[in-house]
N, C-alpha and C positions, 0 to 999 in steps of 0.2 A: 374795729374802727368806728368812730362815732359818725352817725348820719347827720349830725348838726355841724355844719362846716362854715368856716368864715371865708372872707374874701370872695364875694359874689359877682354876679353879672346881670344883664337885663334880659327880658323875655323875647323869645321868638314871637313875631306877630302870628296871627292865627293860622296863616297858610304854610309857614316855613317847613317844620318837620312833617306836617301832614302831607305836603306835596312829595317829600322824599319817601315817606313810608307808604302812603296811600297811592299817590300818583293818580291818574285817571285821565279822562279826555277821550272824546269819541274817536279822534284820529288815531290815538294810540291803540284803542281797542280794535279798530279796523286793521291796523298794521299787525297787531298781535294775532288776529285771526288768520291773516295771510301767513304769518310765520308758523302757524300750527301745521302747515302743509309740508314742512321740511321733513324729508326722509333721510336718515343717516346712511352714509355709505362708507365703505372702507377707503381710507385716504392714505396714499403712500406717504410715509414719514421720512423726513430728513434725519439722519442719525444724530444722536445727541452730541457726539464728539466731532461733528463735521466742521471743517475750516472754510467751507464754501460761504460766499456772501449770502446773508439771510436778511430778509426784510420782514419785520414784525409790525403788524398794525394793532395799536393799543388805543382804546377809546374809553372815555368816562364822562360823567356829567359833573358840572360844577362851574364855578366862576373863574375869572382870570387869576385870582389869588391862589386858588387850588391848583390851577394849571402851572403856575410859576414854581411852586414848591415841588410838584410832581416831576416837572422837567429837571429840576435840580437833582432829584434822586436818580432819574434816568441818565443824567449826564455821568454820574458815578459809575453806573452799569456800563454805559457806552465806552468809557475809558478802559475798562477791563475786557471788553468784548468787541474789538475793532471790526470783526467780520459781521456784526449784527447792526443793522440799521433799524431804528425804531421810529415809525411814523405815528403821530398822535393826533387825536381829535377830541374835542369836548364841546358840550352844549349845556344849556340849562336843562333841568330835569324833564319837563314836558317834551320839548323838541328831541331830546336825546332818546326818550322812550320810543317815539315814533320812528326816528331814523334807524335805531337798532332793529326794530321789527321789520322795517322795509329791507334792510340789508340782509338779514337772516332769511327772509322770504325769497330774496333774489339770489340766494346762494353766494352772497358776498360778505359772509360774517367776518368780523375782525378776529385776529388770533387770540387776543386777550381783551376782555371787556368788563366793564362794570355792569352788574345785574342788580336790580332792585329786588328786595325779598318777595314782593308781591308778583314778580315775574318769573321767579326761579323755577317753579313747577311748570309754568306755562311753556317754557323752553325745554326744561329738562325732561319732561314726560314725552316729548316728541323727538328726543335724541339729538337735540341741537348743541348740547353741552357735553364735554368730555368728562369721564370719571377720573378725577384727579388722583385717586388711589392707584390707578393702573399706570400712571406715568412715573417711571422711575426717577426722573429728574425733579419731581415735586417733593420738597422737603416739608413733611408734616410733623416731624418729631417734636417740635417745640409747641405744638398746639394741643391743648387738652381735649378730651372727648366731649365735655360739655360745650366747648367752643365750636366743635365740628358737628356734633350730633344733629342739630336742627337742619343742616344742609346736606345730610346723608339721606337721600330720597330714593326709595325703592332699591336700597343696597348700593347706590352710587353716590359718591361725594362729588357734587356738581358745582360747589362754590365754597370759597373760604372768605371769612370776614376781611373787608378792607380796613376795618377798625371796629373796635367794640364800643358800644354806646348804651345808654339807657336814658331815662328821663329823671329830672329832679325838679324840686320846687324852689324857685328863687323868691326872696322877699326883700324889699327895699327897707333896710334897717333905719334909714334916716326918717322915714315916715313913722315907723313905730316909735322912735325916740321923740319925734315932734309931738305925738299925741299920747305919749305915756302908755303905750300898749306893749306887752311883753312879747318877745320873740318865742314862738313855740319850740318845744323840745323836739327836734327832728327824729329822735329815736322812739318817741312815744305818742306823738300827736295823732289825732283822729280827724276824720272828715268833718265831724261836728266842731272840732277845735278850729279848723280852717274857716268854717262858716261864721263862728263867733268872732274870729279875728277880722275877717273880711267885712262883716256888717259893722263892726266897731270902727274900723278905719273910715268907711264911707260916712258913717254918722258923725264922727269926730271932725272930719274934713268938710262937713257941710255939703257933701256930694261932689266936691271938686276932685276927689281921688276915689276911684273904686277899689275896694279891698282886694279883689282878685279877678282875673280874667284869663280863661284858657279855652281852647277850641274844643267844643263837644264832638266834632267830627274827626278829630285827630285820633287815628286808630291806636297809636302808641299809648295814649292816655286811657283809652277804653280797655286795652289789654289788661292793664293793671287793675282797674276796677273790677273787671269780670273775674280775674284770678282771685282777687281778695274775697269774692263771693263764692269761692269754691268751684268755679267753672273755668272753661277755656273758651276764648272766642273761636278758635279753630282747634280741633282735637288732632291727636297724632294721626288718626286715620282720615283726616281731611274733611271732617264734618263740622257743622256750626254748633258750638257747644254752649252758647249763652242762652239763658232762658228769657222769656219776655219780661218776667219780673225784674231781672237784673238790669236789662236794658232800660226799662221804664224808670227804675230807681236812679240810673245814671242821669237821665234827663230831668227827673223830678228834683234831684239835689241842686242842680244849677238853677232851675226855675224858682225854687224856694229862696235861694240867695238873691236872685234877680228881684223877686217881689219884696224882699227885705232891704234891698239896696246894695248889698255887698258885691253883686255881680252886675255888669253893665246891662243897660236895656237893649232891646232888639235894635239892630242896625248900627250898633256901636263899632263893630269890627268892619274895616273896609277891605282888608286883605290885599292892599296894594303893594306891600313890600315885606320881606322877611329880614331886612337889615337891622342889626341890633340897635344902631344909632337912631333908627326911625321907629323903634318899638314903643309901645304904650308906656312901659315902665321908664324907658329913657326920657320920654316926654313928660313924665310925672303925672300921667293920667290914671295909672293903675299902680298897685303896690305889691302885687305878687303874680306869679305866672309859672306854668309848667314849661320847661325847656328841655331839649336834648343836651345832655351834659357836655358834649364836645363843643357846644357853643358858649360855655360858661365864660371863657376869657373875653370874648367879644362883648357879651352882655355886661359883664362887670366893668369893663373899660368904658362902655357907653353910659354907665351909671355912676362913674367916678369912684369905683372900687368900694361901693357901700352895700352890696348885696350879700345875703346869706343863702347858702345852698343847702337845702334839706331833702330828705327822702320824701317820697309821696306819702300823704297821710294814710293812716290805717295799717301800716306795715306790721306793727306790733300788737294790734288789737283785732284784726280781721280773722276770719276762720282759716285763711291761708295767705301766705305771702303773695304779693302781686308783682313786685318788681322782678325783672330778670335781666340777664346780660344779652342784649339784642344787637342786631346789626341791620340797618336799613340798606346797606351797601355791601355787596359781595363782589369778589373777583371770580370770573369763570373763563374757561378756555373753550374755544369752539371745537366741536367734534369733527369739523370739516377742515381744520387747520392742518397743513402739511408740516408745521413747525411746533407741534405740541411739546416736544422736549425743550425746545428753546423758550417757548412761552412759559413753561413750568419753571425753568431756571430763572427767568425774569421775575415771575410771581414769587418764587422762593426768596429772591433777593428783597423784594418789596415787603415781604411778610416777616422775614427772620433776621435781616441785617440791621444792626443798630445805626450804621451810617445812613442807611436809607431813611430811617425814621427821624434821625437828626436833621436831615434835609427837609422832610415833609412836615414834621411836627405832628400835632394831633388834629389836623383839619378834618380827618375822616374818623376820628375817634382814637381810642387807646389801642396800642399794638395788641393783636390777638396772642402773640407770643409773650407770656408773662415775664420771662427773663429779659426780653427786649424792653418791655414796659418799665420794669424796675431800673434797667440801665439808662433809660431815657430821662428818668426823673431829675437827675442833677442838671440836665440841660434845659429844663422847662421853666417858664416863668411861673410865679406863684399861683395864678389862677388855673393854669394847665395842670400844675401839681395837684391842686384841689380836686379837679375833675378826674384826673388819673387815679388818685388815691380812692376816690369815691367808687370807681369801677373795680379796682383791685380789692377793696374791702368787700364789695358785694360778691366777688368771685369766691371768696373764702366762706361764704354762707350757704345755707341750705335753701336754694331758690327753686321755684317751680320751673319745669322745663319749658323751652320755647320750641315751637314747631314751624316748619316752612309753611307759608300760606298755601292753601289748596288752589287749584285752577278755578277761576271764577271769583277770587278774592277781590280783584279790582272792581268788578261789577257790584259786589256786595258793599264795598267801601264807598262807592259812588252813591249807592242808596242811603248809606249812613249819612253822607254829606247832605243829601236831599232832605231827609226827614229831620235832621238837626236844624236846618233853616226853618222848616215848617213849624217845629216846636218853638224855636226862638221867637217867631212872630205870632205865636198862639193861633196858628191856622189849623193845627191838629193838636190833640192831647199827647202827652208822653206815652200813654197806653196805646194809642193808635200808632205812634211812631215805632214803638217796640214791636207791635204785632206786624206792621208792614216790613220792618227790617228782618225779623225772624222768618216770615213767609218768603220773602225774596231770597234770603240766604238758603233756605231749604230747597227752594225751587232750582236755584242756580247750581247748587252742589249735587242735586239729584240728577241733573241733566248731564 
């Protein structure tokens, strides 16, 4: 499949995907510390074939739109399981993280829950999550090993993807057309090609449009950069694998574009919203952006259907591929639930049933079951087809592995956010930022 795709969308603002993948916040960290005290115990299980009334508590993060489509899928399940009552709750990402930590610490864990990738080990290492491979009712047959491998921690599968995702580069083609600038070839373009394009756009527009803008503290972006440099941000054994030189180069690249004009000046990003219609591309203030591909439809609609979706620069020229099939959002079952079999049946439905995905759409990403993803294509609008085919194409390629974040990743990613702002405002150098980040990461992971 070509990485140069048509029918685009607009960019996430600086905080959107970063908040889903990175998460952070002092309250969440405190709550998570409390959650670490959970000690797993043997819990008597309700038989899988029980006809007794059962109440499952199912919680996730997201907005009202995500809740609406999730409830539509759950209604299909409820219709076939009249003895099962499903109570649901949802919040925005930050409040959700804190509430989940509090509930698990209090011994009141939901039966089925959304888990962020940066929390998976935090809970899993302390026995708060069930090993899904030990629950007979959990149907994993349609999920490939590469899809499951990152979430198999210490021999236990403690999460399955709620949807597959990755990042892509969107470019506003109307801007390119207006100023006579060629659209890069998404299969072959480099980071230098990005800089050339971005600087040219800003110059041609007289500074009214910045050529590119993406968040330096978004860990999903940094993962790719680090992998392309032959390293891993976090290694399989839970260590920090990025060198100071690679981190410094990440900051230096954007800083050089900022000085040349292709990247916005310090203070440009306000981070007030992640809504596509309020994004900088939709406002006509920037011409390109990195986004999570499951947001392609909303961004393209916000931009009038004029975006192109490309792979991240450097994929064909770097020492190693950088992109991988990732998932910021996993489903997990509580080890303290008395209804693990019933929760697993519900999770299997949400994972493997085409009807469930027809109700939910791709709001959480592409179905992790490839057969379901293929079956969903005829029901999708053009932009969702583009994003889904992007993921399916990557799955067929030789990509670097993805690993579950180690315990302490949230603290490290908070440090990344801190030093990124300091570099942006030139209060520290890129070299200082890299040294601080690597030192903090090594200290956190050593403890």
